[in-house]
C-alpha positions as MATLAB code, in Angstrom:
seq = 'XXXXXXXXXXXXXXXXXXXXXXXXXXXXXXXXXXXXXXXXXXXXXXXXXXXXXXXXXXXXXXXXXXXXXXXXXXXXXXXXXXXXXXXXXXXXXXXXXXXXXXXXXXXXXXXXXXXXXXXXXXXXXXXXXXXXXX';
ca = [
      -3.479   10.927    4.637;
      -4.070   13.313    7.485;
      -2.690   13.315   10.973;
      -3.359   15.160   14.174;
      -2.029   15.492   17.681;
      -3.533   13.541   20.561;
      -5.573   16.020   22.629;
      -5.400   13.857   25.751;
      -3.775   10.649   26.951;
      -5.382    7.693   25.209;
      -5.097    3.991   25.916;
      -4.396    1.868   22.861;
      -3.831   -1.400   24.707;
      -3.621   -2.381   28.363;
       0.139   -1.816   28.217;
       0.417    1.295   26.000;
      -1.028    4.808   26.261;
      -0.511    7.550   23.671;
       0.949   10.572   25.493;
      -0.861   13.899   25.044;
       0.628   15.919   22.157;
       1.891   12.895   20.222;
       1.469   13.142   16.445;
      -0.891   10.346   15.373;
      -0.848    8.809   11.871;
      -3.923    6.612   11.387;
      -3.169    3.524    9.295;
      -5.726    2.476    6.731;
      -3.577   -0.515    5.760;
      -5.116   -2.923    8.279;
      -8.665   -1.925    7.347;
      -8.000   -3.183    3.807;
      -7.890   -6.746    5.181;
     -10.807   -6.651    7.612;
     -13.535   -9.150    6.814;
     -11.560  -11.223    4.327;
     -11.085  -14.916    5.106;
      -7.350  -15.414    5.767;
      -6.313  -12.140    4.063;
      -2.577  -12.990    4.004;
      -3.128  -16.189    1.988;
      -3.412  -16.272   -1.806;
      -7.000  -17.369   -2.379;
      -8.561  -16.696   -5.802;
     -11.815  -18.302   -4.597;
     -12.527  -15.200   -2.494;
     -13.581  -13.571   -5.794;
     -15.924  -16.429   -6.775;
     -19.653  -15.945   -7.318;
     -20.453  -17.863   -4.130;
     -18.164  -15.972   -1.733;
     -17.968  -12.526   -3.416;
     -15.591  -11.210   -0.728;
     -14.268   -8.607   -3.168;
     -17.781   -7.144   -3.406;
     -18.908   -7.617    0.196;
     -15.793   -5.944    1.638;
     -14.977   -3.502   -1.191;
     -15.401   -0.498    1.114;
     -12.593   -1.747    3.341;
      -9.960   -0.731    0.768;
      -9.594    2.952    1.633;
      -6.408    4.053   -0.124;
      -8.345    6.704   -2.091;
     -11.204    7.213    0.346;
     -14.831    6.326   -0.246;
     -18.157    7.914   -1.017;
     -18.651   11.649   -1.587;
     -15.140   12.414   -0.307;
     -13.336    9.970   -2.596;
     -10.117   11.304   -4.113;
     -10.858   13.007   -7.451;
      -7.391   12.061   -8.726;
      -7.818    8.317   -8.197;
      -8.176    7.341  -11.867;
      -5.436    9.787  -12.889;
      -3.060    8.325  -10.283;
      -3.872    4.726  -11.197;
      -3.357    5.445  -14.919;
       0.052    6.956  -14.170;
       0.999    3.949  -12.051;
       0.002    1.532  -14.829;
       1.992    3.541  -17.391;
       5.037    3.703  -15.100;
       4.954   -0.048  -14.387;
       4.574   -0.823  -18.113;
       7.556    1.363  -19.041;
       9.630    0.199  -16.078;
       9.130   -3.498  -16.787;
       9.698   -3.030  -20.538;
      12.989   -1.153  -20.193;
      14.518   -2.736  -17.083;
      15.037   -6.114  -15.491;
      14.767   -6.032  -11.735;
      15.649   -8.489   -9.005;
      14.648   -8.204   -5.343;
      17.500   -8.919   -2.947;
      16.243  -11.405   -0.356;
      17.448  -10.735    3.183;
      16.383  -11.179    6.804;
      13.200   -9.205    7.353;
      12.400   -8.698    3.669;
       8.908  -10.156    4.138;
       8.158   -8.277    7.372;
       6.257   -4.981    7.324;
       7.117   -1.940    9.435;
       5.008    1.183    9.941;
       7.088    4.387    9.889;
       4.410    6.075    9.446;
       3.909    4.605    5.975;
       4.189    0.904    5.210;
       7.535   -0.487    4.058;
       9.546   -3.716    4.181;
      11.699   -4.115    7.279;
      14.916   -4.522    5.248;
      14.415   -1.389    3.117;
      13.612   -3.328   -0.088;
      16.885   -3.464   -2.019;
      16.282   -4.017   -5.742;
      18.961   -4.519   -8.397;
      18.193   -2.971  -11.795;
      19.758   -3.812  -15.150;
      19.005   -2.650  -18.667;
      16.733   -4.821  -20.731;
      17.312   -2.728  -23.876;
      20.509   -1.486  -25.535;
      19.498    2.165  -25.165;
      16.672    3.934  -23.419;
      14.198    5.728  -25.696;
      14.500    9.505  -25.924;
      11.142   10.646  -24.556;
      10.147   14.304  -24.846;
       9.357   15.864  -21.460;
       7.059   18.631  -22.723;
];
């Protein structure tokens, strides 16, 4: 993600103006939901052959960019994430602590839960495997 400084005062809404010199972090999070019917609701039918929202709006998910400037490490990063999640869920049990604000999102400049996302971890196995690091 890149950021820049505002070169001049810019109105965002009728009540807020970005002061000149402010560091600006553009959020691509909201663009991931544009076009989808009720994006916050679980709706498997959006992937059906009649609606095809996953195909019609596939360019709205911009976490790794799009087109000729797409991130070359996308598949590498996704493979590492899948491997990490597989190992994590095999070796550990985890429980999310529910608190006020745990379902609310804050932008700071990345996206995170309002409550900080406290998770309790416990071993699922008697001993962790000894994995070589080289």
